[in-house]
C-alpha positions as CSV (number, residue, x, y, z in Angstrom):
1,M,57.7,142.8,253.4
2,S,60.1,141.9,250.7
3,S,59.2,143.5,247.3
4,S,60.4,140.7,245.2
5,P,59.9,137.3,246.9
6,I,60.8,134.2,244.9
7,P,57.9,132.8,242.8
8,F,56.9,129.2,243.4
9,P,58.2,127.0,240.5
10,N,54.7,125.7,239.8
11,I,55.5,122.1,239.4
12,D,52.6,119.9,238.3
13,P,51.8,117.6,241.3
14,V,50.9,114.9,238.6
15,M,54.4,113.4,237.6
16,L,52.9,111.1,234.8
17,D,49.3,111.1,233.4
18,L,48.5,107.7,231.8
19,G,44.8,108.4,231.3
20,L,43.1,106.1,233.8
21,I,46.2,106.2,236.0
22,K,47.9,109.4,237.3
23,I,51.2,109.0,239.0
24,H,51.6,111.9,241.6
25,W,55.1,113.3,242.8
26,Y,53.9,112.9,246.3
27,G,53.4,109.2,245.9
28,M,56.6,108.8,244.1
29,M,58.4,110.5,247.0
30,Y,57.0,107.7,249.3
31,L,58.4,105.1,246.9
32,V,61.8,106.8,246.9
33,A,61.8,106.9,250.6
34,F,61.1,103.2,251.0
35,G,63.7,102.5,248.3
36,L,66.3,104.4,250.2
37,A,65.3,102.7,253.4
38,Y,65.6,99.2,251.7
39,W,69.0,100.1,250.3
40,L,70.4,101.3,253.6
41,A,69.0,98.3,255.5
42,Q,70.4,95.7,252.9
43,R,73.8,97.5,253.3
44,A,73.6,97.2,257.0
45,A,72.5,93.7,256.9
46,A,75.4,92.6,254.6
47,K,77.9,93.6,257.1
48,P,79.7,90.5,259.0
49,G,78.0,89.7,262.1
50,S,75.0,92.0,261.6
51,G,72.6,89.2,262.6
52,W,70.3,90.1,259.8
53,T,69.2,88.3,256.7
54,S,67.8,89.8,253.4
55,E,64.6,88.1,253.9
56,Q,64.4,89.8,257.5
57,V,65.1,93.2,255.9
58,S,62.3,92.7,253.4
59,D,59.8,91.7,256.1
60,L,60.9,94.6,258.2
61,L,60.4,97.1,255.4
62,F,57.0,95.6,254.6
63,Y,55.8,95.9,258.2
64,G,57.2,99.4,258.3
65,F,55.4,100.4,255.1
66,L,52.0,99.4,256.5
67,G,52.9,101.2,259.7
68,V,53.8,104.3,257.9
69,I,50.8,104.5,255.6
70,L,48.1,103.4,257.9
71,G,49.5,105.2,261.1
72,G,50.5,108.3,259.1
73,R,47.0,108.7,257.5
74,L,45.1,108.0,260.7
75,G,47.3,110.2,262.7
76,Y,46.7,113.0,260.3
77,I,43.0,112.6,260.6
78,L,43.0,112.3,264.4
79,F,45.5,115.1,265.2
80,Y,44.9,117.6,262.4
81,N,41.8,117.0,260.2
82,F,39.0,114.9,261.7
83,G,36.3,117.3,260.7
84,Q,37.2,116.9,257.1
85,V,36.6,113.1,257.2
86,L,33.2,113.8,258.9
87,Q,32.2,115.9,255.9
88,D,33.8,113.7,253.3
89,P,34.5,110.1,254.4
90,L,36.4,109.2,251.2
91,Y,39.0,111.8,252.1
92,M,40.4,109.1,254.3
93,I,41.8,107.2,251.4
94,R,42.8,110.0,249.1
95,I,46.5,110.0,250.2
96,W,47.8,111.3,247.0
97,E,46.3,114.7,247.9
98,G,48.6,114.9,250.8
99,G,47.8,114.6,254.5
100,M,50.1,112.4,256.4
101,S,51.2,112.8,260.0
102,F,54.8,111.8,260.9
103,H,53.8,111.3,264.5
104,G,50.9,109.0,263.4
105,G,53.3,107.3,261.2
106,L,55.9,106.8,264.0
107,I,53.2,105.2,266.3
108,G,52.4,102.9,263.3
109,V,56.0,102.0,262.9
110,L,56.5,101.4,266.6
111,I,53.6,99.0,266.6
112,A,54.9,97.2,263.5
113,M,58.3,96.9,265.2
114,A,56.8,95.3,268.1
115,V,55.2,92.7,265.9
116,F,58.5,92.1,264.0
117,S,60.4,92.0,267.2
118,H,58.1,89.2,268.6
119,K,58.2,87.3,265.4
120,Y,62.0,87.3,264.8
121,H,63.0,87.4,268.6
122,K,65.0,90.6,268.3
123,T,65.2,93.0,271.2
124,Y,63.1,96.1,270.7
125,L,66.0,98.6,271.5
126,A,68.4,96.8,269.1
127,L,65.7,96.8,266.5
128,G,65.3,100.6,267.0
129,D,68.9,101.2,266.5
130,F,68.7,99.3,263.1
131,V,65.6,101.2,262.0
132,A,66.6,104.8,263.0
133,P,69.2,105.4,260.2
134,L,66.7,104.2,257.6
135,V,64.2,107.1,258.4
136,P,65.7,110.6,257.9
137,L,66.3,110.4,254.1
138,G,62.8,109.1,253.6
139,L,61.6,112.1,255.6
140,A,63.5,114.4,253.4
141,A,62.0,112.8,250.3
142,G,58.4,113.2,251.8
143,R,59.0,116.8,252.5
144,I,60.2,117.3,248.9
145,G,56.7,115.9,247.9
146,N,55.1,118.6,250.3
147,F,57.1,121.2,248.5
148,I,56.0,120.1,245.1
149,N,52.4,119.9,246.2
150,G,52.8,123.5,247.4
151,E,51.5,122.6,250.9
152,L,52.6,123.1,254.4
153,W,54.3,126.4,253.6
154,G,55.9,128.7,256.1
155,R,54.9,131.9,257.8
156,A,55.0,135.3,256.3
157,T,58.5,136.7,256.1
158,D,60.7,139.2,254.3
159,V,63.9,137.0,254.3
160,P,65.7,137.1,250.8
161,W,64.7,133.5,250.2
162,A,60.9,134.0,250.9
163,M,58.7,132.3,248.4
164,V,55.0,133.0,247.1
165,F,53.1,129.8,247.2
166,P,49.9,129.6,245.0
167,S,47.6,128.7,248.0
168,G,49.5,131.0,250.4
169,G,48.3,134.4,249.2
170,N,50.4,136.9,247.4
171,I,53.0,137.3,250.1
172,G,56.5,135.9,250.8
173,R,56.6,133.0,253.0
174,H,59.4,130.7,254.5
175,P,59.8,127.6,252.4
176,S,59.4,125.6,255.6
177,Q,59.3,122.2,253.7
178,L,62.9,122.7,252.7
179,Y,63.8,123.5,256.3
180,H,62.3,120.2,257.1
181,V,64.4,118.5,254.4
182,A,67.5,120.2,255.8
183,L,67.0,119.5,259.5
184,E,65.0,116.3,260.1
185,G,66.3,114.8,256.9
186,L,69.8,115.5,256.0
187,L,71.2,116.8,259.3
188,L,69.5,114.2,261.4
189,F,70.9,111.5,259.0
190,V,74.5,112.6,259.5
191,V,74.1,112.9,263.3
192,I,72.7,109.3,263.5
193,M,75.4,107.8,261.3
194,L,78.0,109.6,263.4
195,V,76.6,108.3,266.6
196,R,76.2,104.8,265.1
197,R,79.9,104.8,264.1
198,M,80.7,105.4,267.8
199,Q,79.3,102.0,268.6
200,P,77.3,103.2,271.5
201,A,75.2,101.1,274.1
202,T,72.1,99.3,272.6
203,G,69.3,101.8,272.3
204,V,71.3,105.0,272.1
205,V,71.0,105.3,268.3
206,G,67.2,105.0,268.4
207,G,67.0,107.4,271.4
208,V,69.1,110.0,269.4
209,F,66.7,109.6,266.5
210,L,63.7,110.5,268.8
211,I,65.5,113.5,270.4
212,G,67.0,114.6,267.0
213,Y,63.7,114.6,265.2
214,G,61.8,116.1,268.0
215,V,64.2,119.1,268.4
216,A,64.4,119.5,264.5
217,R,60.7,119.5,264.1
218,F,60.1,121.6,267.2
219,T,62.5,124.3,265.7
220,V,61.0,124.3,262.0
221,E,57.5,124.8,263.6
222,F,58.5,128.3,264.6
223,F,58.7,129.0,260.8
224,R,55.9,126.9,259.5
225,E,52.3,128.4,259.2
226,P,50.1,126.6,261.8
227,D,47.1,124.7,260.5
228,A,44.3,127.3,259.9
229,H,41.6,125.3,261.8
230,L,44.1,124.6,264.7
231,G,46.3,127.7,264.9
232,V,48.6,128.2,267.8
233,L,47.6,126.1,270.8
234,S,48.3,126.6,274.5
235,L,51.6,128.1,275.7
236,G,52.0,129.6,272.2
237,M,53.0,126.1,270.7
238,T,51.6,124.4,267.7
239,M,50.2,120.8,267.4
240,G,53.5,119.7,265.9
241,Q,55.4,121.1,268.8
242,W,53.2,119.6,271.5
243,L,53.6,116.1,269.6
244,C,57.4,116.5,269.6
245,L,57.7,117.0,273.4
246,P,56.9,113.3,274.3
247,M,59.4,112.2,271.6
248,I,62.2,114.2,273.1
249,V,61.3,113.0,276.6
250,V,61.1,109.4,275.7
251,G,64.3,109.7,273.6
252,L,66.2,111.0,276.6
253,A,64.9,108.4,278.7
254,I,66.0,105.7,276.4
255,V,69.5,107.1,276.0
256,I,69.7,107.3,279.9
257,F,68.5,103.9,280.3
258,A,70.8,102.3,277.6
259,V,73.9,104.0,279.0
260,K,73.1,102.8,282.5
261,Q,72.3,99.2,281.4
262,S,75.6,99.2,279.4
263,K,77.6,100.4,282.5
264,Q,76.0,97.8,284.8
265,T,76.7,95.1,282.4
266,T,80.3,96.2,282.2
267,Y,80.6,96.4,286.1
268,A,79.0,92.9,286.4
269,K,81.6,91.5,283.9
270,Q,84.5,93.1,285.6
271,A,83.4,91.8,288.9
272,G,83.1,88.4,287.5
273,V,86.6,88.5,286.2
274,S,88.0,90.0,289.4
275,K,86.7,86.9,291.3
C-alpha cells in the first residue's frame, strides 16, 4: 500500500453551532441541491413556449422535496439498514447523521411526479424530461456532504490520491464520494444538457438520465467499500449495483419507446400530407 496517503481534511460536520440549533454541512448540501434545482427549473420555465409557470415550478420542487426526503430515508432503511431501526427507532428521523438512499429518493420523486402530472395535466415523459436536468448537480452536492461527513469511503488502494478516513482505519482508500461527484454529478449534467440541446423525442432526456446515473453509479461501486453488514451480494455485485440494473433497463426502454413513438408520429403526419 502507499506509504503516504492523503490525510482526511477533518472538516467539522457541524457547519454552525447556535447552541440549541446545529446546522450540519450534510443538511446544508441538501439546501444547496434544492436551490440549484429551483434555479435551473426557473430558467427553463422562463424560456418562450416552455408551458411552465413560476408557480408550477415551485409546486414541482415542493413535491420533489417531499419525495427525496421521505423516499430517500425510507429507501436507505429498507435497502441498507433495517436492523438499525429495529434497535433504535429514533434513527429513522436523524437524517442529519447521514443515511439517504438515492434509489429510494428516486422512487419517492417518481411518485411525486405522478401526483404532479395528474394535478397539472402534464404528460409523464415530458415531465421527466423537465426534471432530469435538475438532478445531477444536486446529487453532486449531496456527495460532497458525504465526503465532509467522512462516510461512504472507498475500498483500500495505493493510488497516489488515496485518502485516510477517520472511520476507515489507518489505510489509504479511494475517495469514492468525489468519484460520485465527478460521474453522477458533473459528467451526467453535461451529458443531459447536450442531449436536451439536440431536442430529441419526448422521454429521451429522462431515459438518458436513468441510463447515465445507472452506469455512473454501477462504475463507482467498484471503488466504493460495500456496506459492512451487506458486503458483496450474488454475482459479485453490491446492493447499489443491483439497484442500478433496473434503472438502466427502464431507461433504455423509455428511450426506445420515445424514439419509436416519434417516428410513428412523423410517418403519420407525412402520410396525412401526402393524401
